[in-house]
N, C-alpha and C positions, 0 to 999 in steps of 0.2 A: 734629453729629445725636445724640439720646440712643439708648439703646434701650428707654428704655418709651416710645412714644409718645402723648401723649396728645389726643383730638380732640373738639374742642366746636363744633357750630353757632352758629353766629350769631345765632338766635334762641334759643338755648337760654337758660333761666331761666338759669345759671352765667357769664352774660357780665353777671349786675350785680356780681360782682366782677372781681380783675383776678388771674382763672387762670393767665396765663401766667406772674405773676410771681409769684405765690403756689406755684407746683409745681414751675417750676424752678429759687426760689431756695432751697425746700427737698428739692429730688431735684435735684442736676448732670446724673444720665444720663437724665434726662426731657426732652422737646420737646415744647410745648405748639402745638398748630395748632388757627389758628378757619379754620374751614370754613365756606363761605355756606349749603351742605347737606348732613346725614350723609343719606336719603334715608328717615327713618323719617318718615314725611306724618305733622307732629301732632303727637306726643310730646314734642317738646321746647319746646314754647309750654307742654304741663300740666305736666309731670313734669322735673327738671332731670337731667341722663345726659350722661354722657359714653365716647366709644373708650376705652380700656385696653389699647393693643395688641391691637384689633379687638374686644372683645370690653366689651358692652355694661351700663356699669355704672348704677345710677337710687338718686335717695333719695328719701324722704314732702318733703323741703326741700331749700333749698342748704346745710345746714350737714350735712346727713346724708349729702349728697352724699357732697362735701367730703370727711364722716368717710370713705366707701364707697372713694372715688378712692385715698383716701390707702393703705387698706388695698391694694386692687388692686396702689399701685403698689408697695408693699414684698412681696405676694407675689413680683410677676414681679422686682423686684430679687432677691429667693431664689433664684429657679429659675438666675439666670445669677451669682449667687455659688458 
């Protein structure tokens, strides 16, 4: 298991991409967990977001969210370096 955990809700717009493969193949230190619900009622249906080490990361659209998640992962990895 990685030192950076990315959690994504099943109903999230990020589920339209292969998020697990995208982040885990780019960053071996990352583990992606897809949960049934992350308890941010309704947010996941309107705006893509994920939790990166329990920090909510969102974006205007899927591409923006992926960019922001990658940035958050880089920040987390820099902390552990």
